[in-house]
DRENLO-145591 format. One record per atom (N, C-alpha, C, O, CB): y, x, z. Coordinates in steps of 0.02 Angstrom, whole numbers, padded with zeros to 5 digits, always signed. Glycine has a CB too. Example, Ala and Ser with C-alpha at 12.3 -4.5 7.8 and 13.67 -1.06 7.14 Angstrom:
2
-00284+00660+00390-00225+00615+00390-00165+00660+00390-00166+00712+00423-00224+00565+00452-00112+00642+00354-00053+00684+00357+00002+00645+00394+00057+00670+00402-00030+00704+00286
//
This chain:
184
-00059+00042+00000+00000+00000+00000+00062+00044+00000+00061+00100+00024+00000-00047+00060+00116+00018-00027+00180+00052-00029+00231+00011+00010+00229-00051+00010+00204+00063-00101+00277+00045+00043+00330+00012+00080+00396+00025+00044+00413+00082+00029+00333+00037+00155+00433-00030+00030+00498-00025-00003+00551-00048+00046+00546-00101+00077+00499-00068-00068+00603-00006+00053+00658-00019+00100+00720-00043+00061+00736-00017+00008+00674+00044+00141+00754-00091+00091+00817-00117+00063+00866-00125+00120+00846-00137+00177+00806-00184+00025+00930-00119+00105+00983-00127+00155+01026-00187+00136+01045-00196+00078+01026-00062+00162+01043-00226+00187+01085-00285+00175+01126-00298+00239+01107-00277+00293+01043-00347+00155+01180-00334+00230+01219-00356+00288+01221-00432+00291+01260-00461+00330+01291-00327+00285+01179-00465+00251+01180-00538+00245+01111-00566+00263+01064-00563+00223+01200-00559+00174+01105-00594+00323+01041-00622+00344+01023-00685+00305+00963-00699+00296+01044-00638+00418+01071-00723+00283+01056-00783+00243+01021-00763+00178+00973-00795+00157+01121-00823+00227+01046-00710+00147+01014-00686+00085+00944-00659+00100+00898-00672+00061+01058-00631+00053+00936-00623+00155+00870-00597+00172+00821-00654+00185+00762-00648+00169+00874-00551+00233+00845-00707+00215+00802-00766+00227+00778-00795+00160+00720-00815+00153+00839-00820+00268+00823-00798+00112+00806-00823+00045+00756-00776+00011+00707-00799-00019+00869-00830+00002+00768-00711+00016+00722-00662-00014+00653-00669+00017+00603-00670-00019+00749-00590-00004+00649-00673+00083+00584-00680+00116+00548-00743+00093+00488-00742+00080+00592-00681+00193+00584-00797+00088+00555-00860+00065+00528-00854-00006+00473-00878-00021+00607-00917+00069+00567-00823-00050+00545-00814-00119+00484-00769-00124+00439-00782-00164+00602-00785-00161+00482-00717-00083+00424-00672-00083+00361-00709-00059+00308-00702-00089+00437-00610-00039+00368-00748-00006+00311-00786+00019+00287-00837-00032+00227-00846-00040+00330-00822+00085+00334-00870-00067+00315-00918-00119+00280-00883-00176+00237-00913-00210+00378-00954-00145+00296-00819-00188+00266-00781-00243+00200-00748-00224+00170-00714-00264+00314-00728-00266+00177-00758-00161+00112-00733-00142+00112-00673-00097+00058-00647-00081+00075-00716-00202+00169-00649-00075+00172-00594-00027+00176-00625+00042+00221-00664+00056+00234-00546-00041+00129-00607+00086+00124-00640+00151+00178-00617+00199+00207-00563+00191+00056-00627+00181+00191-00658+00249+00241-00643+00300+00227-00578+00335+00273-00542+00354+00244-00700+00351+00163-00562+00344+00144-00501+00380+00163-00437+00342+00161-00383+00370+00069-00501+00392+00181-00444+00278+00201-00387+00238+00277-00377+00237+00301-00328+00209+00176-00396+00167+00314-00423+00268+00387-00424+00263+00416-00414+00333+00394-00448+00381+00413-00490+00231+00465-00370+00340+00495-00356+00405+00570-00343+00398+00594-00323+00345+00461-00294+00439+00606-00357+00452+00677-00341+00455+00689-00299+00518+00671-00320+00573+00721-00406+00456+00719-00241+00508+00735-00196+00564+00809-00205+00580+00852-00199+00537+00719-00122+00546+00823-00219+00644+00891-00231+00665+00897-00217+00740+00848-00221+00777+00913-00302+00648+00958-00202+00762+00972-00197+00833+00990-00266+00861+00994-00275+00922+01028-00147+00847+01001-00314+00816+01020-00382+00836+00960-00429+00824+00961-00469+00777+01083-00406+00798+00910-00423+00867+00848-00461+00858+00859-00537+00863+00825-00575+00828+00798-00440+00910+00906-00559+00905+00918-00631+00912+00943-00661+00846+00923-00716+00828+00969-00644+00968+00987-00625+00811+01012-00650+00747+00955-00654+00695+00952-00702+00657+01067-00605+00720+00911-00604+00695+00855-00604+00649+00808-00662+00664+00786-00697+00618+00816-00537+00653+00794-00673+00727+00750-00728+00746+00781-00796+00731+00746-00842+00711+00734-00724+00821+00847-00802+00739+00881-00865+00724+00874-00883+00650+00874-00942+00633+00956-00859+00743+00869-00833+00607+00860-00846+00535+00786-00850+00515+00770-00853+00456+00894-00790+00495+00743-00852+00564+00670-00859+00552+00642-00803+00508+00599-00814+00466+00656-00927+00520+00668-00744+00520+00643-00685+00484+00592-00649+00528+00595-00654+00589+00701-00638+00464+00547-00613+00497+00495-00576+00532+00523-00508+00552+00528-00463+00511+00431-00568+00487+00541-00501+00616+00572-00439+00639+00520-00387+00659+00460-00402+00666+00619-00452+00698+00543-00326+00667+00501-00271+00690+00499-00275+00766+00551-00274+00798+00527-00201+00665+00439-00279+00795+00435-00284+00868+00458-00218+00899+00455-00165+00868+00363-00301+00891+00479-00223+00961+00509-00165+00995+00460-00107+01001+00480-00049+01000+00534-00185+01064+00395-00121+01008+00345-00069+01012+00344-00027+00948+00339+00034+00952+00275-00099+01026+00349-00059+00891+00346-00024+00827+00412+00011+00810+00414+00052+00764+00327-00071+00772+00466-00006+00845+00529+00029+00834+00526+00099+00863+00566+00142+00845+00587-00011+00864+00480+00111+00909+00473+00176+00941+00415+00214+00908+00376+00184+00871+00461+00168+01017+00409+00278+00922+00360+00320+00889+00298+00331+00933+00271+00386+00935+00392+00388+00872+00276+00280+00968+00222+00285+01017+00156+00305+00983+00122+00351+01005+00213+00219+01054+00138+00270+00929+00073+00282+00897+00070+00352+00868+00021+00388+00881+00061+00230+00842+00119+00372+00829+00118+00438+00798+00118+00494+00851+00082+00543+00845+00178+00446+00751+00158+00485+00903+00161+00536+00955+00096+00538+00995+00074+00591+01017+00220+00523+01002+00065+00480+01005-00001+00478+01038-00053+00515+00998-00096+00550+01025-00023+00406+01050-00050+00508+00931-00096+00545+00888-00084+00620+00893-00132+00659+00893-00088+00522+00814-00022+00641+00897-00007+00712+00906-00034+00736+00973-00061+00791+00977+00070+00725+00902-00027+00694+01025-00056+00711+01089-00132+00720+01085-00160+00765+01117-00039+00658+01140-00165+00678+01046-00237+00684+01037-00255+00749+01001-00305+00781+01018-00265+00624+00998-00215+00767+00951-00227+00830+00914-00221+00890+00961-00256+00939+00953-00178+00836+00855-00177+00886+01010-00170+00940+01059-00225+00936+01111-00251+00987+01133-00101+00936+01094-00244+00875+01131-00294+00866+01184-00365+00885+01164-00402+00911+01206-00294+00795+01205-00384+00874+01102-00453+00890+01081-00467+00965+01087-00518+00983+01115-00464+00867+01007-00424+01010+01062-00438+01082+01071-00437+01103+01146-00477+01145+01166-00386+01123+01033-00392+01072+01185-00392+01088+01256-00458+01068+01289-00486+01105+01329-00333+01053+01291-00483+01008+01271-00546+00984+01298-00603+01030+01275-00647+01047+01315-00560+00912+01275-00602+01051+01212-00654+01096+01188-00650+01164+01223-00701+01194+01237-00647+01106+01112-00590+01186+01238-00581+01249+01274-00611+01245+01344-00643+01292+01366-00506+01266+01278-00601+01189+01377-00631+01180+01444-00707+01181+01440-00739+01215+01480-00607+01113+01476-00735+01144+01393-00809+01143+01386-00836+01211+01367-00886+01234+01395-00830+01090+01334-00803+01244+01319-00825+01310+01298-00818+01361+01355-00863+01402+01365-00785+01334+01238-00763+01358+01391-00753+01405+01447-00804+01394+01502-00830+01443+01530-00683+01397+01476-00820+01332+01517-00870+01317+01569-00938+01343+01548-00976+01370+01588-00873+01241+01583-00954+01334+01484-01019+01357+01460-01024+01433+01460-01073+01461+01483-01031+01331+01388-00972+01467+01436-00972+01540+01433-00971+01571+01502-01000+01624+01512-00912+01564+01393-00939+01538+01550-00937+01564+01618-01001+01550+01656-01011+01575+01711-00877+01534+01656-01045+01510+01627-01108+01494+01659-01103+01439+01712-01151+01428+01749-01136+01555+01690-01046+01405+01716-01037+01354+01767-01079+01292+01753-01093+01253+01799-00963+01334+01771-01099+01283+01692-01140+01224+01675-01212+01233+01698-01250+01184+01698-01138+01211+01600-01231+01293+01718-01299+01306+01741-01308+01292+01815-01363+01299+01842-01318+01378+01726-01254+01273+01849-01258+01257+01920-01289+01189+01930-01305+01155+01881-01188+01260+01953-01297+01169+01992-01327+01103+02007-01284+01046+01980-01311+00993+01964-01336+01095+02083-01219+01056+01975-01175+01002+01950-01185+00992+01875-01176+00936+01851-01102+01019+01965-01203+01044+01839-01215+01039+01767-01151+01026+01728-01097+01051+01745-01264+00984+01754-01158+00989+01675-01103+00975+01629-01056+00920+01652-00998+00918+01631-01131+00957+01562-01081+00877+01696-01044+00815+01713-00971+00826+01735-00928+00792+01709-01081+00780+01767-00956+00872+01781-00886+00879+01802-00841+00902+01744-00782+00883+01740-00881+00929+01859-00868+00943+01700-00829+00969+01645-00818+00916+01590-00765+00915+01559-00864+01031+01615-00867+00874+01581-00858+00818+01534-00804+00771+01560-00761+00750+01522-00926+00780+01523-00807+00755+01625-00755+00712+01654-00686+00745+01649-00637+00712+01634-00772+00697+01727-00683+00811+01661-00620+00846+01655-00593+00843+01584-00533+00835+01574-00628+00919+01678-00636+00851+01534-00613+00847+01465-00588+00777+01448-00540+00770+01410-00670+00868+01417-00621+00725+01475-00597+00657+01463-00528+00648+01494-00484+00617+01464-00646+00605+01493-00518+00675+01554-00452+00670+01587-00400+00708+01546-00345+00683+01536-00456+00698+01659-00417+00768+01523-00369+00808+01484-00351+00772+01419-00292+00770+01401-00399+00877+01469-00401+00746+01385-00387+00710+01322-00345+00648+01335-00297+00635+01299-00453+00692+01287-00364+00610+01385-00325+00549+01402-00254+00566+01421-00207+00531+01400-00359+00512+01459-00245+00618+01461-00177+00638+01481-00136+00660+01421-00077+00643+01416-00180+00694+01532-00167+00696+01375-00131+00720+01316-00107+00661+01273-00051+00660+01249-00175+00767+01274-00151+00612+01263-00133+00553+01225-00078+00514+01260-00029+00493+01229-00194+00508+01213-00085+00505+01325-00035+00468+01365+00032+00504+01362+00084+00471+01352-00059+00461+01438+00032+00569+01371+00095+00607+01370+00128+00603+01302+00189+00597+01297+00082+00681+01390+00087+00608+01248+00115+00601+01181+00146+00532+01172+00202+00527+01146+00061+00612+01128+00111+00479+01193+00139+00412+01188+00201+00403+01231+00248+00370+01210+00087+00361+01209+00201+00434+01289+00259+00430+01334+00320+00462+01301+00376+00437+01305+00244+00464+01401+00309+00519+01267+00364+00550+01230+00386+00505+01173+00446+00497+01161+00342+00619+01203+00338+00475+01138+00353+00433+01080+00392+00371+01097+00428+00344+01054+00290+00413+01047+00385+00347+01158+00422+00286+01178+00496+00300+01184+00537+00253+01186+00394+00259+01244+00514+00363+01187+00584+00383+01196+00620+00399+01131+00681+00411+01131+00587+00442+01242+00584+00400+01075+00615+00418+01011+00602+00363+00960+00551+00328+00964+00588+00486+00986+00647+00355+00912+00636+00304+00860+00577+00322+00815+00559+00380+00807+00699+00296+00818+00546+00271+00787+00491+00280+00741+00511+00327+00685+00565+00320+00656+00468+00212+00713+00468+00374+00668+00483+00424+00617+00498+00393+00550+00538+00420+00511+00425+00472+00610+00468+00334+00535+00480+00301+00471+00550+00270+00466+00574+00257+00411+00428+00247+00459+00582+00259+00523+00647+00225+00524+00705+00272+00541+00762+00250+00539+00645+00169+00573+00691+00334+00558+00744+00380+00581+00800+00388+00531+00859+00387+00549+00714+00447+00596+00782+00396+00467+00835+00408+00417+00879+00347+00407+00934+00353+00380+00803+00429+00351+00856+00288+00427+00894+00226+00418+00928+00203+00483+00963+00152+00483+00849+00172+00392+00917+00239+00538+00941+00217+00603+01017+00211+00605+01043+00165+00638+00919+00266+00657+01053+00254+00571+01126+00251+00570+01151+00186+00539+01199+00156+00562+01155+00311+00533+01117+00165+00485+01136+00103+00452+01126+00043+00498+01166-00004+00499+01095+00093+00387+01072+00045+00537+01058-00009+00585+01112-00010+00639+01135-00063+00659+00988+00000+00617+01133+00049+00662+01186+00053+00713+01252+00026+00687+01293+00001+00725+01194+00125+00737+01262+00032+00621+01323+00007+00590+01322-00069+00582+01371-00099+00559+01334+00040+00522+01266-00100+00601+01262-00173+00597+01227-00199+00535+01224-00260+00524+01329-00202+00600+01200-00155+00495+01164-00177+00435+01091-00191+00453+01067-00171+00506+01170-00125+00378+01057-00224+00407+00987-00242+00418+00944-00204+00367+00961-00199+00308+00976-00319+00411+00889-00178+00392+00841-00144+00349+00785-00193+00335+00749-00214+00380+00814-00077+00382+00778-00212+00272+00727-00259+00250+00674-00218+00215+00688-00182+00168+00757-00315+00202+00612-00222+00239+00560-00184+00204+00498-00226+00194+00481-00271+00233+00542-00122+00244+00464-00210+00138+00406-00249+00116+00350-00200+00100+00359-00151+00064+00424-00292+00054+00291-00215+00128+00230-00177+00113+00193-00214+00058+00175-00273+00067+00185-00168+00176+00183-00182+00001+00150-00216-00055+00091-00176-00082+00090-00114-00080+00200-00228-00111+00042-00213-00107-00014-00184-00143+00012-00164-00212+00063-00191-00235-00075-00235-00148-00021-00118-00246+00002-00099-00314+00008-00158-00362+00053-00159-00404-00046-00048-00343-00036-00208-00355-00032-00265-00401+00024-00314-00382+00037-00361-00419-00099-00302-00401+00058-00304-00325+00114-00346-00305+00182-00315-00320+00234-00346-00309+00109-00361-00230+00182-00254-00345+00245-00218-00360+00289-00258-00408+00349-00263-00397+00230-00149-00389+00260-00286-00461+00300-00323-00510+00329-00386-00479+00385-00406-00496+00257-00340-00571+00292-00418-00434+00318-00478-00400+00378-00460-00357+00429-00494-00359+00263-00510-00356+00373-00406-00320+00429-00383-00278+00489-00367-00322+00545-00387-00306+00408-00321-00237+00479-00330-00376+00534-00311-00421+00569-00373-00449+00630-00376-00453+00509-00267-00478+00528-00423-00469+00556-00484-00499+00600-00521-00449+00655-00544-00466+00500-00529-00523+00577-00526-00387+00617-00561-00336+00679-00522-00318+00733-00552-00311+00575-00574-00273+00673-00458-00310+00730-00416-00290+00785-00416-00344+00844-00411-00328+00707-00344-00276+00766-00421-00408+00815-00421-00462+00863-00480-00456+00920-00476-00480+00779-00424-00530+00841-00535-00425+00884-00593-00418+00932-00587-00358+00971-00633-00345+00842-00656-00409+00930-00531-00324+00972-00520-00265+01006-00452-00270+00985-00404-00237+00930-00525-00199+01057-00448-00312+01089-00382-00325+01126-00354-00264+01141-00294-00264+01138-00389-00382+01139-00395-00213+01174-00368-00154+01127-00327-00110+01151-00291-00065+01203-00426-00113+01061-00331-00122+01015-00287-00085+01021-00216-00113+01019-00206-00174+00941-00313-00091+01028-00169-00068+01034-00099-00088+00968-00064-00076+00944-00062-00019+01093-00063-00050+00938-00036-00128+00874-00001-00121+00885+00061-00077+00934+00097-00084+00846+00020-00190+00838+00071-00030+00845+00127+00017+00784+00172+00018+00773+00210+00065+00858+00102+00087+00744+00167-00034+00686+00212-00039+00620+00177-00028+00616+00116-00020+00693+00267+00009+00568+00218-00028+00501+00192-00018+00460+00244+00019+00481+00302+00027+00466+00172-00085+00403+00223+00042+00360+00269+00079+00292+00237+00092+00278+00183+00066+00392+00289+00145+00252+00269+00132+00186+00242+00147+00192+00179+00191+00235+00175+00234+00141+00295+00182+00148+00132+00180+00149+00069+00217+00092+00067+00267+00051+00113+00272+00144+00009+00169+00091+00013+00305+00035+00001+00350-00029-00005+00309-00027-00031+00253+00047-00063+00394-00085+00019+00335-00148+00012+00298-00164-00061+00283-00147-00106+00322-00205+00045+00337-00198-00072+00227-00215-00140+00206-00254-00177+00260-00242-00237+00270-00256-00138+00142-00299-00143+00295-00341-00178+00345-00299-00204+00403-00316-00255+00432-00396-00131+00370-00244-00170+00420-00201-00193+00475-00164-00256+00453-00161-00305+00491-00150-00139+00496-00137-00256+00392-00101-00314+00367-00149-00373+00362-00132-00429+00379-00070-00300+00297-00211-00361+00337-00260-00415+00332-00279-00442+00401-00286-00503+00410-00324-00390+00295-00287-00398+00449-00303-00420+00517-00246-00462+00547-00259-00514+00577-00318-00359+00563-00184-00440+00537-00127-00478+00562-00123-00547+00529-00108-00596+00562-00061-00439+00549-00137-00549+00464-00137-00613+00429-00189-00660+00460-00174-00718+00474-00151-00603+00354-00250-00636+00470-00303-00677+00500-00285-00698+00571-00299-00754+00591-00371-00640+00500-00255-00653+00608-00234-00668+00677-00183-00725+00678-00188-00771+00718-00206-00606+00711-00133-00720+00635-00082-00772+00632-00112-00839+00609-00091-00892+00633-00025-00752+00586-00159-00837+00562-00193-00898+00541-00232-00929+00598-00232-00989+00607-00239-00885+00481-00266-00887+00637-00304-00910+00695-00258-00943+00747-00273-00995+00775-00343-00852+00726-00200-00910+00760-00153-00937+00809-00125-01005+00787-00110-01047+00829-00096-00887+00821-00117-01014+00722-00090-01078+00697-00141-01135+00706-00121-01193+00711-00070-01071+00624-00205-01119+00708-00256-01171+00715-00266-01192+00788-00295-01245+00801-00321-01146+00687-00241-01152+00833-00250-01168+00904-00202-01222+00926-00202-01242+00984-00241-01106+00947
//
């Protein structure tokens, strides 16, 4: 999937664009609006970016895991080479220690990530602070022409680039989840 970013200062127009995209077959779960004014976005019935995804928790947690795995391996390797695993306690204390080290590394990475903006939105953060709205759409390759056709009818949208999108399985899961919630 590809993510296309657009900048606008008109929520009424973004509401129209979202409606046209949904009518054309692009699901709500693929469309988001990034703003510091969440109440205004919600009032226009637009799909906003939740506060958790505005921060870099997931990516930083992954970095913590990348650091934690070698540390955990170092503990296990050191215990084995020192002969500590041959004692009556065996491997168990060292396995638990590696789990704690890995968990702490992931937690610390996520804790750091909660303090910084999402890496995908950093370059657009100034525009958001200026009061503009970042409208972005995750599309499959076969939906690119649909997105282009709808966007052409809204010349006030300013293209702001593209990048990698959420994996297809996440968007599909969110779609099924929202369908399930509507049936309850």
